C-alpha positions in Angstrom: -100.7 -139.7 -186.6 -104.2 -141.3 -186.8 -105.1 -142.5 -190.2 -108.8 -143.0 -191.0 -108.7 -143.9 -194.7 -106.7 -146.6 -196.5 -106.5 -146.3 -200.4 -105.1 -149.4 -202.2 -104.1 -149.8 -205.8 -105.2 -153.3 -207.1 -102.8 -154.7 -209.7 -99.2 -154.9 -208.6 -100.1 -153.8 -205.1 -103.1 -155.6 -203.5 -103.0 -158.7 -205.8 -100.1 -161.1 -206.2 -98.4 -161.4 -209.6 -100.8 -164.3 -210.4 -103.7 -161.8 -209.9 -104.9 -163.6 -206.7 -105.7 -162.2 -203.3 -103.5 -163.6 -200.6 -105.1 -164.9 -197.4 -102.8 -162.8 -195.2 -103.9 -159.7 -197.2 -107.6 -160.4 -196.7 -107.0 -160.9 -192.9 -105.0 -157.7 -192.7 -107.7 -155.7 -194.4 -110.3 -157.2 -192.1 -108.0 -156.1 -189.2 -108.0 -152.5 -190.5 -111.8 -152.6 -190.9 -112.2 -153.7 -187.2 -110.1 -150.6 -186.3 -112.8 -148.5 -187.9 -110.6 -147.5 -190.9 -112.4 -146.8 -194.2 -110.9 -148.8 -197.0 -111.2 -148.1 -200.7 -109.6 -149.3 -203.9 -108.0 -146.8 -206.4 -107.4 -148.5 -209.7 -107.1 -148.2 -213.5 -109.5 -151.1 -213.7 -113.0 -150.7 -215.1 -115.7 -150.3 -212.4 -117.1 -153.9 -212.9 -113.7 -155.4 -212.3 -112.7 -153.2 -209.4 -116.1 -153.8 -207.7 -115.5 -157.5 -207.9 -112.3 -157.2 -205.9 -114.1 -154.8 -203.4 -116.8 -157.4 -202.9 -114.3 -160.2 -202.2 -112.8 -158.0 -199.5 -116.2 -157.0 -198.1 -115.5 -153.3 -198.6 -118.5 -150.9 -198.0 -117.1 -147.6 -199.2 -117.1 -146.3 -202.8 -114.2 -147.2 -205.0 -112.1 -145.2 -207.4 -112.1 -146.8 -210.9 -111.0 -145.9 -214.4 -107.8 -144.2 -213.1 -109.9 -141.7 -211.1 -112.6 -141.0 -213.7 -115.4 -142.9 -211.9 -116.0 -143.0 -208.2 -118.9 -144.9 -206.9 -120.4 -147.8 -205.0 -122.8 -148.7 -207.8 -122.7 -148.3 -211.6 -125.9 -146.3 -211.7 -125.3 -143.6 -209.0 -121.7 -142.3 -209.1 -120.6 -139.8 -206.5 -118.0 -138.3 -209.0 -117.1 -138.7 -212.7 -114.5 -137.0 -214.9 -115.4 -137.8 -218.5 -114.6 -136.5 -221.9 -118.0 -135.0 -222.9 -119.8 -136.1 -226.1 -119.1 -133.0 -228.2 -115.4 -133.1 -227.5 -115.3 -136.9 -227.9 -117.0 -136.6 -231.3 -114.6 -134.0 -232.6 -111.7 -136.0 -231.3 -112.8 -139.2 -233.0 -113.5 -137.4 -236.3 -109.9 -136.2 -236.2 -108.4 -139.5 -235.2 -110.2 -141.5 -237.8 -108.5 -139.4 -240.5 -105.4 -141.5 -239.7 -105.0 -145.3 -240.0 -105.7 -146.1 -236.4 -107.3 -148.4 -233.8 -109.4 -146.4 -231.4 -111.3 -147.6 -228.3 -113.5 -145.3 -226.2 -114.5 -146.5 -222.8 -116.8 -145.7 -219.9 -118.2 -147.6 -216.9 -120.6 -149.8 -218.9 -118.7 -150.8 -222.0 -116.0 -150.0 -224.6 -116.6 -149.2 -228.2 -113.9 -149.8 -230.8 -113.5 -149.2 -234.5 -112.5 -152.0 -236.9 -109.2 -151.0 -238.5 -109.1 -151.7 -242.2 -105.3 -151.5 -242.6 -103.8 -154.9 -242.7 -100.3 -153.7 -241.7 -101.5 -151.8 -238.7 -101.3 -153.7 -235.4 -105.0 -153.6 -234.7 -105.0 -155.4 -231.4 -105.2 -153.6 -228.1 -104.3 -155.5 -225.0 -107.2 -156.9 -223.0 -105.8 -157.4 -219.5 -107.1 -158.5 -216.2 -108.9 -155.2 -215.8 -111.3 -156.2 -218.6 -113.3 -159.2 -217.5 -115.5 -161.2 -219.8 -118.6 -159.4 -218.5 -117.3 -156.0 -219.6 -118.7 -155.6 -223.1 -116.6 -154.4 -226.0 -118.6 -153.4 -229.1 -116.9 -153.1 -232.5 -118.2 -150.7 -235.1 -117.1 -149.7 -238.6 -116.9 -146.0 -237.7 -116.8 -144.5 -234.3 -117.7 -141.1 -235.8 -121.0 -142.6 -237.2 -121.6 -144.3 -233.9 -121.2 -141.1 -231.9 -123.5 -139.2 -234.3 -126.2 -141.7 -233.4 -125.4 -142.3 -229.7 -124.8 -139.6 -227.0 -121.8 -141.1 -225.2 -119.1 -139.7 -223.0 -115.8 -141.5 -222.2 -113.7 -142.1 -219.1 -110.8 -142.6 -221.6 -109.8 -143.0 -225.2 -107.1 -145.5 -226.2 -105.4 -145.0 -229.5 -103.0 -147.2 -231.5 -101.5 -145.5 -234.6 -98.6 -145.8 -236.9 -95.3 -144.7 -235.3 -94.5 -142.2 -238.0 -97.8 -140.4 -237.4 -97.4 -140.1 -233.7 -95.6 -136.8 -233.5 -98.2 -135.1 -235.8 -101.1 -136.5 -233.8 -99.6 -135.4 -230.5 -99.0 -131.9 -231.7 -102.6 -131.6 -233.1 -104.2 -133.0 -230.0 -102.3 -130.5 -227.9 -103.3 -127.6 -230.1 -106.9 -128.4 -230.7 -108.0 -130.3 -227.6 -106.7 -128.3 -224.6 -109.2 -129.9 -222.2 -107.6 -133.4 -222.7 -104.7 -135.0 -221.0 -102.5 -137.2 -223.2 -100.3 -140.0 -222.0 -98.0 -141.9 -224.4 -97.7 -145.5 -223.3 -95.6 -146.8 -226.2 -94.2 -145.8 -229.5 -97.6 -146.4 -231.1 -100.1 -146.0 -228.3 -101.8 -143.1 -226.5 -104.3 -142.8 -223.7 -106.5 -139.6 -223.6 -108.5 -138.5 -220.6 -110.2 -135.3 -219.4 -107.6 -132.9 -218.1 -106.9 -133.3 -214.3 -108.3 -136.8 -214.2 -106.1 -138.9 -211.9 -106.2 -141.5 -209.2 -105.4 -138.7 -206.7 -108.2 -136.5 -208.0 -110.7 -139.4 -207.6 -109.4 -140.1 -204.1 -109.8 -136.5 -203.0 -113.5 -136.5 -204.0 -114.0 -139.7 -202.2 -112.2 -138.5 -199.0 -114.3 -135.3 -199.1 -117.5 -137.3 -199.4 -116.8 -139.5 -196.3 -115.3 -136.6 -194.3 -111.6 -137.6 -194.1 -108.8 -135.2 -194.9 -106.1 -136.4 -197.2 -103.7 -135.8 -194.3 -105.4 -138.8 -192.5 -105.2 -141.0 -195.6 -102.7 -143.8 -196.3 -102.2 -144.4 -200.1 -100.5 -147.5 -201.4 -99.4 -148.2 -205.0 -96.6 -149.4 -207.3 -96.7 -147.3 -210.5 -96.3 -143.9 -211.9 -100.1 -143.5 -211.9 -100.0 -143.9 -208.1 -97.2 -141.4 -207.6 -99.3 -138.3 -207.1 -101.5 -139.9 -204.4 -98.4 -141.4 -202.7 -96.8 -138.0 -202.7 -99.8 -136.1 -201.4 -101.4 -138.5 -198.9 -100.8 -138.3 -195.2 -98.7 -141.4 -195.6 -97.7 -142.6 -199.0 -96.5 -146.2 -199.3 -94.8 -147.7 -202.3 -94.3 -151.3 -203.1 -90.6 -152.4 -203.1 -90.9 -153.3 -206.9 -92.2 -149.8 -207.8 -90.0 -147.6 -210.0 -87.3 -145.8 -208.1 -88.9 -142.4 -208.7 -92.1 -143.6 -207.1 -90.3 -145.2 -204.2 -88.4 -141.9 -203.6 -91.7 -140.0 -203.2 -93.0 -142.5 -200.6 -92.9 -142.1 -196.9 -92.7 -145.8 -196.5 -91.5 -148.6 -198.8 -93.1 -152.0 -198.1 -92.5 -155.5 -199.3 -93.5 -156.6 -202.8 -97.0 -157.8 -203.7 -95.7 -161.4 -203.8 -94.2 -160.9 -200.3 -97.5 -159.8 -198.6 -96.4 -156.1 -198.7 -99.9 -154.7 -198.1 -100.5 -157.1 -195.2 -97.2 -156.2 -193.6 -97.8 -152.5 -194.0 -101.3 -152.6 -192.5 -100.1 -154.5 -189.4 -97.2 -152.1 -188.9 -99.1 -148.9 -189.4 -102.4 -149.7 -187.7 -101.5 -152.2 -184.9 -101.0 -149.5 -182.3 -103.8 -147.2 -183.5 -107.0 -147.2 -181.4 -110.3 -147.7 -183.1 -111.4 -144.6 -185.1 -114.8 -143.2 -186.0 -115.8 -141.7 -189.3 
């Protein structure tokens, strides 16, 4: 099989556990580029952060950021977005702010968060490697008031809420916001996105734009968010440290990110493949 598109998750896949790019990985990606393979990144990271990694690898194709909600080469001219529209977002925030909660709405340019007033609510959302210092976070007293004054849409909404309110909120969101997908990430935290938003969905739109069928795509990842693209790509590759269910869906299981798993996979898959044209 000839593969013309390589889609790589970033954290836990492309980068080592110390969040660094390995020299062997850079060399392997350059090797795939010389073979004519289109290479993209498919990540939960914000566009700014994912684009920084793409620049370090000298990638020239659009990237899939925000877990599939934003596909672009530049922040100003996306080729595809999947966002919670302003009207739905406003209604959602009005509902959520009736509960003691910490809410953060995000899009490709910035995040906006409310300031929880409840002292006994854990009002601290994790700021990880996907949120660099140059990705602004604005704090407001009321997101409802903010959205009445600003027409914003969102790639995602993160919510932290009291554990004993979780079941009630989940039921209400399911009943009153059928266009949203809800993912519970802990006993107290939810992530909400537009229905059908996923890394795979973003990858499909990218592949269509550059004229490569999914059957000629290699998708590599390490988490449940990567499972759909690993399952449906022409060749799905899981890292050895991925959850068992993810590994079971893969056509290939490579070494871990700390054992040059991406570099090893690229050399094995593409070494006998002749140069391809897009």
